[in-house]
N, CA, C and O atoms as a GROMACS GRO file, in nm:
protein
  600
    1MET      N    1  27.205  10.993   6.820
    1MET     CA    2  27.185  10.919   6.931
    1MET      C    3  27.305  10.900   7.010
    1MET      O    4  27.404  10.850   6.956
    2TYR      N    5  27.308  10.938   7.138
    2TYR     CA    6  27.422  10.911   7.210
    2TYR      C    7  27.404  10.769   7.292
    2TYR      O    8  27.304  10.740   7.357
    3SER      N    9  27.514  10.690   7.279
    3SER     CA   10  27.522  10.578   7.389
    3SER      C   11  27.515  10.617   7.543
    3SER      O   12  27.538  10.732   7.581
    4LYS      N   13  27.487  10.533   7.613
    4LYS     CA   14  27.478  10.577   7.758
    4LYS      C   15  27.607  10.628   7.803
    4LYS      O   16  27.600  10.735   7.863
    5ASP      N   17  27.723  10.579   7.789
    5ASP     CA   18  27.866  10.638   7.807
    5ASP      C   19  27.888  10.769   7.733
    5ASP      O   20  27.949  10.859   7.791
    6GLU      N   21  27.846  10.786   7.622
    6GLU     CA   22  27.868  10.922   7.560
    6GLU      C   23  27.797  11.032   7.631
    6GLU      O   24  27.847  11.140   7.661
    7LEU      N   25  27.661  10.989   7.657
    7LEU     CA   26  27.575  11.102   7.735
    7LEU      C   27  27.633  11.128   7.847
    7LEU      O   28  27.641  11.244   7.886
    8LYS      N   29  27.689  11.013   7.926
    8LYS     CA   30  27.760  11.056   8.064
    8LYS      C   31  27.860  11.148   8.036
    8LYS      O   32  27.866  11.253   8.100
    9GLN      N   33  27.950  11.119   7.939
    9GLN     CA   34  28.052  11.222   7.925
    9GLN      C   35  28.001  11.354   7.864
    9GLN      O   36  28.076  11.451   7.872
   10LEU      N   37  27.909  11.365   7.817
   10LEU     CA   38  27.850  11.476   7.751
   10LEU      C   39  27.826  11.576   7.853
   10LEU      O   40  27.873  11.689   7.853
   11LYS      N   41  27.732  11.515   7.958
   11LYS     CA   42  27.679  11.595   8.061
   11LYS      C   43  27.809  11.631   8.165
   11LYS      O   44  27.811  11.743   8.217
   12LYS      N   45  27.905  11.544   8.189
   12LYS     CA   46  28.024  11.547   8.251
   12LYS      C   47  28.090  11.692   8.174
   12LYS      O   48  28.128  11.776   8.256
   13GLU      N   49  28.102  11.716   8.081
   13GLU     CA   50  28.183  11.813   8.016
   13GLU      C   51  28.101  11.939   8.016
   13GLU      O   52  28.158  12.048   8.014
   14PHE      N   53  27.951  11.926   8.018
   14PHE     CA   54  27.876  12.036   8.009
   14PHE      C   55  27.895  12.106   8.150
   14PHE      O   56  27.912  12.228   8.164
   15TRP      N   57  27.890  12.014   8.254
   15TRP     CA   58  27.904  12.068   8.394
   15TRP      C   59  28.034  12.125   8.428
   15TRP      O   60  28.052  12.225   8.498
   16GLU      N   61  28.123  12.050   8.373
   16GLU     CA   62  28.265  12.101   8.407
   16GLU      C   63  28.287  12.257   8.311
   16GLU      O   64  28.357  12.350   8.352
   17GLY      N   65  28.222  12.258   8.197
   17GLY     CA   66  28.225  12.376   8.134
   17GLY      C   67  28.157  12.476   8.220
   17GLY      O   68  28.211  12.586   8.235
   18PHE      N   69  28.039  12.448   8.281
   18PHE     CA   70  27.977  12.546   8.348
   18PHE      C   71  28.058  12.586   8.467
   18PHE      O   72  28.066  12.706   8.492
   19GLY      N   73  28.106  12.517   8.529
   19GLY     CA   74  28.223  12.552   8.644
   19GLY      C   75  28.316  12.636   8.584
   19GLY      O   76  28.339  12.734   8.655
   20ILE      N   77  28.374  12.634   8.487
   20ILE     CA   78  28.460  12.730   8.424
   20ILE      C   79  28.399  12.864   8.380
   20ILE      O   80  28.452  12.973   8.403
   21TYR      N   81  28.291  12.848   8.320
   21TYR     CA   82  28.219  12.962   8.276
   21TYR      C   83  28.176  13.067   8.416
   21TYR      O   84  28.171  13.190   8.411
   22CYS      N   85  28.148  12.982   8.533
   22CYS     CA   86  28.115  13.048   8.648
   22CYS      C   87  28.232  13.133   8.720
   22CYS      O   88  28.221  13.235   8.788
   23SER      N   89  28.345  13.064   8.683
   23SER     CA   90  28.474  13.135   8.738
   23SER      C   91  28.518  13.244   8.692
   23SER      O   92  28.589  13.324   8.753
   24GLU      N   93  28.461  13.257   8.540
   24GLU     CA   94  28.490  13.387   8.475
   24GLU      C   95  28.388  13.497   8.481
   24GLU      O   96  28.415  13.613   8.450
   25VAL      N   97  28.282  13.461   8.517
   25VAL     CA   98  28.167  13.579   8.546
   25VAL      C   99  28.204  13.681   8.637
   25VAL      O  100  28.217  13.636   8.751
   26PRO      N  101  28.224  13.792   8.628
   26PRO     CA  102  28.251  13.903   8.709
   26PRO      C  103  28.181  13.890   8.845
   26PRO      O  104  28.239  13.872   8.952
   27ALA      N  105  28.052  13.901   8.829
   27ALA     CA  106  27.954  13.891   8.963
   27ALA      C  107  27.986  13.773   9.044
   27ALA      O  108  27.973  13.774   9.166
   28MET      N  109  28.029  13.668   8.978
   28MET     CA  110  28.089  13.546   9.058
   28MET      C  111  28.219  13.554   9.130
   28MET      O  112  28.242  13.474   9.220
   29LYS      N  113  28.294  13.632   9.102
   29LYS     CA  114  28.438  13.640   9.136
   29LYS      C  115  28.431  13.693   9.278
   29LYS      O  116  28.515  13.657   9.361
   30LYS      N  117  28.341  13.771   9.307
   30LYS     CA  118  28.362  13.821   9.460
   30LYS      C  119  28.308  13.702   9.567
   30LYS      O  120  28.338  13.702   9.686
   31ARG      N  121  28.243  13.623   9.515
   31ARG     CA  122  28.173  13.532   9.607
   31ARG      C  123  28.259  13.427   9.680
   31ARG      O  124  28.362  13.396   9.621
   32LYS      N  125  28.240  13.380   9.776
   32LYS     CA  126  28.301  13.280   9.860
   32LYS      C  127  28.273  13.141   9.803
   32LYS      O  128  28.368  13.065   9.780
   33SER      N  129  28.157  13.106   9.781
   33SER     CA  130  28.111  13.003   9.702
   33SER      C  131  28.020  13.029   9.589
   33SER      O  132  27.948  13.129   9.591
   34LYS      N  133  28.018  12.940   9.484
   34LYS     CA  134  27.961  12.987   9.364
   34LYS      C  135  27.803  12.995   9.400
   34LYS      O  136  27.738  13.098   9.383
   35PHE      N  137  27.756  12.894   9.444
   35PHE     CA  138  27.579  12.924   9.462
   35PHE      C  139  27.533  12.867   9.606
   35PHE      O  140  27.609  12.789   9.664
   36MET      N  141  27.436  12.896   9.654
   36MET     CA  142  27.378  12.843   9.763
   36MET      C  143  27.345  12.708   9.760
   36MET      O  144  27.391  12.626   9.839
   37LEU      N  145  27.249  12.680   9.654
   37LEU     CA  146  27.214  12.531   9.622
   37LEU      C  147  27.172  12.450   9.756
   37LEU      O  148  27.076  12.487   9.824
   38TYR      N  149  27.247  12.345   9.789
   38TYR     CA  150  27.225  12.269   9.909
   38TYR      C  151  27.217  12.328  10.049
   38TYR      O  152  27.170  12.270  10.147
   39ASN      N  153  27.269  12.451  10.047
   39ASN     CA  154  27.316  12.522  10.165
   39ASN      C  155  27.245  12.638  10.215
   39ASN      O  156  27.293  12.741  10.261
   40THR      N  157  27.098  12.596  10.195
   40THR     CA  158  27.003  12.707  10.232
   40THR      C  159  26.989  12.717  10.370
   40THR      O  160  26.950  12.828  10.405
   41LYS      N  161  27.008  12.636  10.462
   41LYS     CA  162  26.999  12.628  10.606
   41LYS      C  163  26.840  12.627  10.640
   41LYS      O  164  26.787  12.667  10.744
   42MET      N  165  26.779  12.571  10.527
   42MET     CA  166  26.621  12.558  10.567
   42MET      C  167  26.580  12.415  10.526
   42MET      O  168  26.578  12.388  10.406
   43LYS      N  169  26.545  12.317  10.619
   43LYS     CA  170  26.533  12.193  10.604
   43LYS      C  171  26.432  12.169  10.482
   43LYS      O  172  26.324  12.228  10.467
   44GLY      N  173  26.480  12.085  10.408
   44GLY     CA  174  26.387  12.033  10.281
   44GLY      C  175  26.381  12.147  10.187
   44GLY      O  176  26.280  12.150  10.118
   45VAL      N  177  26.473  12.247  10.169
   45VAL     CA  178  26.458  12.324  10.078
   45VAL      C  179  26.598  12.343  10.012
   45VAL      O  180  26.703  12.368  10.071
   46GLU      N  181  26.580  12.326   9.879
   46GLU     CA  182  26.728  12.316   9.791
   46GLU      C  183  26.723  12.405   9.675
   46GLU      O  184  26.613  12.406   9.620
   47LEU      N  185  26.796  12.466   9.633
   47LEU     CA  186  26.812  12.530   9.498
   47LEU      C  187  26.898  12.449   9.413
   47LEU      O  188  27.000  12.394   9.456
   48LYS      N  189  26.851  12.440   9.266
   48LYS     CA  190  26.900  12.349   9.190
   48LYS      C  191  26.914  12.391   9.033
   48LYS      O  192  26.847  12.483   8.986
   49PHE      N  193  26.996  12.323   8.964
   49PHE     CA  194  27.019  12.354   8.802
   49PHE      C  195  26.960  12.210   8.774
   49PHE      O  196  26.960  12.108   8.843
   50ASP      N  197  26.908  12.238   8.641
   50ASP     CA  198  26.889  12.114   8.546
   50ASP      C  199  26.915  12.162   8.409
   50ASP      O  200  26.880  12.277   8.381
   51ALA      N  201  26.974  12.084   8.318
   51ALA     CA  202  26.994  12.098   8.195
   51ALA      C  203  26.940  11.958   8.107
   51ALA      O  204  26.985  11.846   8.131
   52THR      N  205  26.848  11.981   8.014
   52THR     CA  206  26.792  11.882   7.947
   52THR      C  207  26.788  11.898   7.807
   52THR      O  208  26.833  12.001   7.757
   53ARG      N  209  26.731  11.796   7.726
   53ARG     CA  210  26.680  11.821   7.580
   53ARG      C  211  26.571  11.937   7.593
   53ARG      O  212  26.563  12.016   7.498
   54ASP      N  213  26.501  11.951   7.682
   54ASP     CA  214  26.396  12.062   7.677
   54ASP      C  215  26.428  12.183   7.717
   54ASP      O  216  26.344  12.272   7.714
   55GLY      N  217  26.557  12.205   7.760
   55GLY     CA  218  26.593  12.362   7.794
   55GLY      C  219  26.670  12.346   7.935
   55GLY      O  220  26.710  12.244   7.991
   56ALA      N  221  26.679  12.490   7.976
   56ALA     CA  222  26.763  12.480   8.128
   56ALA      C  223  26.639  12.529   8.230
   56ALA      O  224  26.538  12.594   8.207
   57TYR      N  225  26.687  12.474   8.343
   57TYR     CA  226  26.591  12.484   8.467
   57TYR      C  227  26.664  12.562   8.572
   57TYR      O  228  26.784  12.536   8.583
   58VAL      N  229  26.612  12.652   8.651
   58VAL     CA  230  26.684  12.712   8.761
   58VAL      C  231  26.569  12.695   8.871
   58VAL      O  232  26.469  12.767   8.861
   59ILE      N  233  26.578  12.610   8.966
   59ILE     CA  234  26.469  12.541   9.054
   59ILE      C  235  26.505  12.569   9.205
   59ILE      O  236  26.618  12.557   9.254
   60LEU      N  237  26.389  12.608   9.271
   60LEU     CA  238  26.373  12.608   9.423
   60LEU      C  239  26.282  12.496   9.446
   60LEU      O  240  26.161  12.504   9.426
   61GLU      N  241  26.349  12.378   9.495
   61GLU     CA  242  26.280  12.255   9.535
   61GLU      C  243  26.265  12.248   9.687
   61GLU      O  244  26.358  12.267   9.766
   62ILE      N  245  26.134  12.216   9.721
   62ILE     CA  246  26.096  12.185   9.851
   62ILE      C  247  26.071  12.035   9.851
   62ILE      O  248  25.971  11.989   9.797
   63ASN      N  249  26.167  11.955   9.915
   63ASN     CA  250  26.141  11.815   9.903
   63ASN      C  251  26.144  11.766  10.041
   63ASN      O  252  26.201  11.658  10.056
   64HIS      N  253  26.102  11.812  10.128
   64HIS     CA  254  26.062  11.771  10.280
   64HIS      C  255  26.009  11.618  10.268
   64HIS      O  256  25.916  11.584  10.195
   65ASN      N  257  26.082  11.535  10.350
   65ASN     CA  258  25.990  11.389  10.335
   65ASN      C  259  25.862  11.405  10.399
   65ASN      O  260  25.776  11.327  10.356
   66ASP      N  261  25.825  11.485  10.491
   66ASP     CA  262  25.688  11.503  10.557
   66ASP      C  263  25.605  11.579  10.456
   66ASP      O  264  25.628  11.697  10.430
   67ALA      N  265  25.490  11.497  10.388
   67ALA     CA  266  25.431  11.572  10.283
   67ALA      C  267  25.357  11.685  10.342
   67ALA      O  268  25.336  11.785  10.273
   68THR      N  269  25.319  11.679  10.450
   68THR     CA  270  25.248  11.790  10.525
   68THR      C  271  25.336  11.911  10.548
   68THR      O  272  25.303  12.020  10.500
   69LYS      N  273  25.445  11.896  10.618
   69LYS     CA  274  25.534  12.006  10.609
   69LYS      C  275  25.589  12.081  10.485
   69LYS      O  276  25.621  12.200  10.484
   70ARG      N  277  25.598  11.974  10.354
   70ARG     CA  278  25.648  12.008  10.235
   70ARG      C  279  25.542  12.124  10.202
   70ARG      O  280  25.574  12.240  10.179
   71PHE      N  281  25.404  12.074  10.201
   71PHE     CA  282  25.288  12.169  10.144
   71PHE      C  283  25.269  12.291  10.215
   71PHE      O  284  25.231  12.394  10.160
   72GLU      N  285  25.301  12.280  10.366
   72GLU     CA  286  25.312  12.413  10.436
   72GLU      C  287  25.411  12.499  10.390
   72GLU      O  288  25.380  12.614  10.358
   73LEU      N  289  25.546  12.452  10.380
   73LEU     CA  290  25.649  12.523  10.324
   73LEU      C  291  25.628  12.590  10.192
   73LEU      O  292  25.659  12.708  10.174
   74TYR      N  293  25.570  12.509  10.092
   74TYR     CA  294  25.517  12.581   9.974
   74TYR      C  295  25.424  12.671   9.990
   74TYR      O  296  25.423  12.768   9.915
   75GLU      N  297  25.332  12.657  10.087
   75GLU     CA  298  25.220  12.750  10.073
   75GLU      C  299  25.269  12.894  10.122
   75GLU      O  300  25.236  12.999  10.067
   76LYS      N  301  25.361  12.883  10.248
   76LYS     CA  302  25.433  13.007  10.286
   76LYS      C  303  25.516  13.056  10.168
   76LYS      O  304  25.525  13.179  10.160
   77PHE      N  305  25.569  12.997  10.091
   77PHE     CA  306  25.644  13.062   9.981
   77PHE      C  307  25.546  13.145   9.911
   77PHE      O  308  25.548  13.266   9.894
   78GLU      N  309  25.446  13.045   9.867
   78GLU     CA  310  25.327  13.094   9.764
   78GLU      C  311  25.272  13.244   9.834
   78GLU      O  312  25.240  13.343   9.769
   79THR      N  313  25.273  13.233   9.961
   79THR     CA  314  25.231  13.378  10.011
   79THR      C  315  25.309  13.490   9.978
   79THR      O  316  25.254  13.597   9.953
   80TYR      N  317  25.440  13.474   9.973
   80TYR     CA  318  25.516  13.577   9.929
   80TYR      C  319  25.538  13.570   9.763
   80TYR      O  320  25.644  13.613   9.719
   81LYS      N  321  25.459  13.527   9.691
   81LYS     CA  322  25.484  13.500   9.544
   81LYS      C  323  25.525  13.660   9.492
   81LYS      O  324  25.626  13.672   9.423
   82THR      N  325  25.462  13.757   9.520
   82THR     CA  326  25.499  13.886   9.444
   82THR      C  327  25.644  13.916   9.477
   82THR      O  328  25.728  13.951   9.394
   83ILE      N  329  25.663  13.900   9.608
   83ILE     CA  330  25.812  13.936   9.642
   83ILE      C  331  25.907  13.861   9.574
   83ILE      O  332  26.009  13.912   9.526
   84MET      N  333  25.872  13.708   9.564
   84MET     CA  334  25.957  13.619   9.519
   84MET      C  335  25.985  13.658   9.359
   84MET      O  336  26.096  13.650   9.306
   85GLU      N  337  25.867  13.700   9.296
   85GLU     CA  338  25.873  13.715   9.150
   85GLU      C  339  25.912  13.863   9.088
   85GLU      O  340  25.906  13.899   8.971
   86LYS      N  341  25.952  13.934   9.201
   86LYS     CA  342  25.995  14.076   9.185
   86LYS      C  343  26.094  14.099   9.061
   86LYS      O  344  26.073  14.186   8.977
   87ASP      N  345  26.199  14.016   9.058
   87ASP     CA  346  26.301  14.025   8.962
   87ASP      C  347  26.274  13.932   8.826
   87ASP      O  348  26.348  13.942   8.728
   88PHE      N  349  26.185  13.860   8.829
   88PHE     CA  350  26.104  13.772   8.706
   88PHE      C  351  26.013  13.825   8.635
   88PHE      O  352  25.900  13.789   8.667
   89PRO      N  353  26.021  13.907   8.537
   89PRO     CA  354  25.910  13.980   8.460
   89PRO      C  355  25.830  13.895   8.401
   89PRO      O  356  25.720  13.938   8.369
   90CYS      N  357  25.857  13.774   8.375
   90CYS     CA  358  25.752  13.699   8.341
   90CYS      C  359  25.699  13.580   8.436
   90CYS      O  360  25.631  13.480   8.413
   91GLY      N  361  25.757  13.629   8.551
   91GLY     CA  362  25.705  13.524   8.654
   91GLY      C  363  25.786  13.401   8.692
   91GLY      O  364  25.895  13.383   8.637
   92LEU      N  365  25.738  13.317   8.781
   92LEU     CA  366  25.813  13.188   8.795
   92LEU      C  367  25.711  13.093   8.770
   92LEU      O  368  25.597  13.132   8.748
   93MET      N  369  25.742  12.965   8.772
   93MET     CA  370  25.649  12.842   8.757
   93MET      C  371  25.636  12.789   8.883
   93MET      O  372  25.738  12.757   8.942
   94TRP      N  373  25.509  12.772   8.945
   94TRP     CA  374  25.465  12.719   9.071
   94TRP      C  375  25.412  12.576   9.057
   94TRP      O  376  25.299  12.554   9.012
   95ASN      N  377  25.499  12.473   9.097
   95ASN     CA  378  25.407  12.330   9.087
   95ASN      C  379  25.422  12.269   9.216
   95ASN      O  380  25.534  12.228   9.246
   96PHE      N  381  25.334  12.258   9.291
   96PHE     CA  382  25.314  12.195   9.403
   96PHE      C  383  25.303  12.039   9.424
   96PHE      O  384  25.293  11.985   9.534
   97ALA      N  385  25.307  11.972   9.296
   97ALA     CA  386  25.319  11.823   9.286
   97ALA      C  387  25.392  11.773   9.188
   97ALA      O  388  25.344  11.688   9.113
   98TYR      N  389  25.529  11.823   9.175
   98TYR     CA  390  25.615  11.778   9.070
   98TYR      C  391  25.675  11.647   9.099
   98TYR      O  392  25.724  11.623   9.210
   99VAL      N  393  25.674  11.563   9.006
   99VAL     CA  394  25.708  11.414   9.014
   99VAL      C  395  25.842  11.386   8.935
   99VAL      O  396  25.846  11.370   8.813
  100ARG      N  397  25.942  11.380   9.010
  100ARG     CA  398  26.062  11.362   8.934
  100ARG      C  399  26.087  11.224   8.870
  100ARG      O  400  26.001  11.137   8.881
  101GLU      N  401  26.191  11.205   8.809
  101GLU     CA  402  26.207  11.076   8.703
  101GLU      C  403  26.209  10.962   8.812
  101GLU      O  404  26.168  10.851   8.779
  102CYS      N  405  26.250  10.983   8.928
  102CYS     CA  406  26.266  10.859   9.009
  102CYS      C  407  26.133  10.836   9.079
  102CYS      O  408  26.124  10.733   9.144
  103GLY      N  409  26.037  10.913   9.074
  103GLY     CA  410  25.901  10.889   9.120
  103GLY      C  411  25.878  10.950   9.254
  103GLY      O  412  25.777  10.922   9.320
  104THR      N  413  25.970  11.032   9.297
  104THR     CA  414  25.958  11.122   9.430
  104THR      C  415  25.882  11.242   9.394
  104THR      O  416  25.917  11.305   9.295
  105GLU      N  417  25.768  11.285   9.473
  105GLU     CA  418  25.699  11.398   9.455
  105GLU      C  419  25.782  11.511   9.539
  105GLU      O  420  25.841  11.492   9.645
  106VAL      N  421  25.774  11.621   9.474
  106VAL     CA  422  25.835  11.750   9.563
  106VAL      C  423  25.737  11.859   9.519
  106VAL      O  424  25.629  11.841   9.462
  107CYS      N  425  25.789  11.967   9.553
  107CYS     CA  426  25.707  12.075   9.497
  107CYS      C  427  25.824  12.191   9.453
  107CYS      O  428  25.923  12.216   9.522
  108ARG      N  429  25.799  12.245   9.345
  108ARG     CA  430  25.879  12.336   9.265
  108ARG      C  431  25.860  12.466   9.249
  108ARG      O  432  25.744  12.497   9.223
  109ILE      N  433  25.942  12.560   9.258
  109ILE     CA  434  25.928  12.699   9.208
  109ILE      C  435  26.050  12.718   9.112
  109ILE      O  436  26.167  12.711   9.149
  110TYR      N  437  26.009  12.744   8.983
  110TYR     CA  438  26.147  12.764   8.904
  110TYR      C  439  26.111  12.854   8.783
  110TYR      O  440  26.006  12.918   8.772
  111THR      N  441  26.218  12.849   8.689
  111THR     CA  442  26.212  12.937   8.574
  111THR      C  443  26.275  12.843   8.474
  111THR      O  444  26.353  12.756   8.512
  112HIS      N  445  26.244  12.859   8.349
  112HIS     CA  446  26.284  12.755   8.256
  112HIS      C  447  26.286  12.840   8.126
  112HIS      O  448  26.206  12.929   8.098
  113LYS      N  449  26.409  12.791   8.042
  113LYS     CA  450  26.431  12.858   7.897
  113LYS      C  451  26.419  12.736   7.802
  113LYS      O  452  26.489  12.635   7.802
  114GLN      N  453  26.327  12.764   7.732
  114GLN     CA  454  26.312  12.653   7.632
  114GLN      C  455  26.381  12.668   7.502
  114GLN      O  456  26.448  12.772   7.500
  115GLY      N  457  26.387  12.596   7.390
  115GLY     CA  458  26.444  12.617   7.267
  115GLY      C  459  26.588  12.565   7.284
  115GLY      O  460  26.654  12.544   7.182
  116ILE      N  461  26.640  12.544   7.401
  116ILE     CA  462  26.792  12.498   7.377
  116ILE      C  463  26.784  12.336   7.414
  116ILE      O  464  26.690  12.276   7.464
  117ASP      N  465  26.900  12.288   7.377
  117ASP     CA  466  26.899  12.148   7.389
  117ASP      C  467  27.059  12.113   7.448
  117ASP      O  468  27.154  12.166   7.390
  118ILE      N  469  27.076  12.041   7.540
  118ILE     CA  470  27.186  12.015   7.619
  118ILE      C  471  27.270  11.934   7.518
  118ILE      O  472  27.391  11.954   7.529
  119HIS      N  473  27.228  11.840   7.415
  119HIS     CA  474  27.319  11.774   7.324
  119HIS      C  475  27.366  11.876   7.205
  119HIS      O  476  27.439  11.839   7.113
  120ARG      N  477  27.331  11.969   7.213
  120ARG     CA  478  27.390  12.080   7.109
  120ARG      C  479  27.496  12.172   7.181
  120ARG      O  480  27.459  12.270   7.245
  121ARG      N  481  27.613  12.142   7.169
  121ARG     CA  482  27.732  12.203   7.220
  121ARG      C  483  27.730  12.354   7.202
  121ARG      O  484  27.763  12.433   7.289
  122ILE      N  485  27.691  12.383   7.087
  122ILE     CA  486  27.668  12.516   7.041
  122ILE      C  487  27.596  12.617   7.135
  122ILE      O  488  27.635  12.730   7.164
  123GLN      N  489  27.488  12.559   7.174
  123GLN     CA  490  27.408  12.631   7.277
  123GLN      C  491  27.422  12.643   7.420
  123GLN      O  492  27.346  12.700   7.498
  124TRP      N  493  27.573  12.556   7.452
  124TRP     CA  494  27.584  12.563   7.624
  124TRP      C  495  27.610  12.704   7.650
  124TRP      O  496  27.569  12.726   7.764
  125MET      N  497  27.653  12.798   7.605
  125MET     CA  498  27.675  12.907   7.649
  125MET      C  499  27.547  12.987   7.674
  125MET      O  500  27.554  13.073   7.762
  126GLU      N  501  27.441  12.973   7.614
  126GLU     CA  502  27.307  13.006   7.631
  126GLU      C  503  27.248  12.948   7.757
  126GLU      O  504  27.174  13.010   7.833
  127PHE      N  505  27.287  12.820   7.773
  127PHE     CA  506  27.264  12.734   7.906
  127PHE      C  507  27.328  12.829   8.028
  127PHE      O  508  27.254  12.883   8.111
  128TYR      N  509  27.446  12.841   8.030
  128TYR     CA  510  27.539  12.889   8.131
  128TYR      C  511  27.481  13.016   8.163
  128TYR      O  512  27.440  13.038   8.277
  129LYS      N  513  27.474  13.107   8.069
  129LYS     CA  514  27.432  13.237   8.099
  129LYS      C  515  27.296  13.245   8.150
  129LYS      O  516  27.278  13.316   8.249
  130PHE      N  517  27.187  13.177   8.094
  130PHE     CA  518  27.062  13.171   8.170
  130PHE      C  519  27.080  13.137   8.303
  130PHE      O  520  27.038  13.209   8.393
  131MET      N  521  27.147  13.019   8.326
  131MET     CA  522  27.150  12.950   8.468
  131MET      C  523  27.226  13.051   8.562
  131MET      O  524  27.174  13.068   8.673
  132VAL      N  525  27.325  13.112   8.538
  132VAL     CA  526  27.379  13.192   8.614
  132VAL      C  527  27.283  13.314   8.660
  132VAL      O  528  27.242  13.342   8.773
  133ASP      N  529  27.260  13.379   8.532
  133ASP     CA  530  27.178  13.518   8.575
  133ASP      C  531  27.025  13.465   8.660
  133ASP      O  532  26.976  13.519   8.760
  134GLU      N  533  26.984  13.371   8.603
  134GLU     CA  534  26.854  13.339   8.709
  134GLU      C  535  26.862  13.269   8.831
  134GLU      O  536  26.762  13.259   8.901
  135MET      N  537  26.989  13.211   8.871
  135MET     CA  538  27.003  13.151   9.001
  135MET      C  539  27.051  13.285   9.100
  135MET      O  540  27.018  13.297   9.218
  136LEU      N  541  27.123  13.366   9.033
  136LEU     CA  542  27.177  13.491   9.134
  136LEU      C  543  27.013  13.550   9.152
  136LEU      O  544  26.987  13.584   9.268
  137LYS      N  545  26.930  13.561   9.078
  137LYS     CA  546  26.801  13.630   9.088
  137LYS      C  547  26.720  13.555   9.188
  137LYS      O  548  26.640  13.613   9.262
  138LEU      N  549  26.743  13.396   9.191
  138LEU     CA  550  26.652  13.319   9.252
  138LEU      C  551  26.698  13.303   9.422
  138LEU      O  552  26.626  13.282   9.519
  139GLU      N  553  26.818  13.320   9.414
  139GLU     CA  554  26.895  13.315   9.565
  139GLU      C  555  26.850  13.454   9.633
  139GLU      O  556  26.813  13.468   9.749
  140LYS      N  557  26.859  13.556   9.532
  140LYS     CA  558  26.811  13.680   9.597
  140LYS      C  559  26.664  13.673   9.664
  140LYS      O  560  26.640  13.709   9.780
  141ALA      N  561  26.568  13.619   9.570
  141ALA     CA  562  26.437  13.628   9.616
  141ALA      C  563  26.423  13.526   9.747
  141ALA      O  564  26.358  13.549   9.849
  142PHE      N  565  26.488  13.430   9.724
  142PHE     CA  566  26.481  13.329   9.859
  142PHE      C  567  26.551  13.392   9.978
  142PHE      O  568  26.525  13.350  10.090
  143ARG      N  569  26.636  13.488   9.961
  143ARG     CA  570  26.681  13.533  10.096
  143ARG      C  571  26.584  13.659  10.125
  143ARG      O  572  26.582  13.709  10.238
  144ARG      N  573  26.517  13.701  10.038
  144ARG     CA  574  26.420  13.820  10.107
  144ARG      C  575  26.317  13.753  10.175
  144ARG      O  576  26.259  13.820  10.261
  145VAL      N  577  26.281  13.642  10.158
  145VAL     CA  578  26.155  13.581  10.216
  145VAL      C  579  26.193  13.478  10.326
  145VAL      O  580  26.120  13.454  10.422
  146LYS      N  581  26.314  13.420  10.306
  146LYS     CA  582  26.364  13.323  10.412
  146LYS      C  583  26.318  13.342  10.565
  146LYS      O  584  26.245  13.258  10.619
  147GLU      N  585  26.365  13.458  10.633
  147GLU     CA  586  26.348  13.471  10.744
  147GLU      C  587  26.201  13.475  10.792
  147GLU      O  588  26.166  13.430  10.901
  148THR      N  589  26.126  13.526  10.711
  148THR     CA  590  25.984  13.546  10.710
  148THR      C  591  25.925  13.410  10.729
  148THR      O  592  25.827  13.393  10.802
  149ILE      N  593  25.981  13.316  10.665
  149ILE     CA  594  25.912  13.177  10.641
  149ILE      C  595  25.946  13.085  10.760
  149ILE      O  596  25.872  13.003  10.814
  150GLU      N  597  26.075  13.117  10.792
  150GLU     CA  598  26.107  13.027  10.913
  150GLU      C  599  26.052  13.062  11.040
  150GLU      O  600  26.075  12.993  11.139
   0.00000   0.00000   0.00000
């Protein structure tokens, strides 16, 4: 088990390594910024990464403060589910009532790779590859439907 400080350092090293990995990926070299993430230009919609003991996550999160608007946005995305999942052979996971660790409820559309653990440094390359590949696909899917949803 890691102490709180050791875990903090481990996560710091993980994300620094991810940044280095991204700068070496050929598909990433031509881009101005690495990923869209918080810069979706759509209020209450963000793209995120998460790496845990349960695996890697690539997430489109709808976190609008107004629950009604959040659910409306989620339903709009759900309308274009087939288009969103075009590049995801196993589909995406759709959760309209995901509760974050802090207790905040959000809507999430995401993909997940199980069987890898952030505590195992030997598996970090699996995390990195999955997260880059899947985020590029999720960004593409988001761009396909964004204008229609707005």
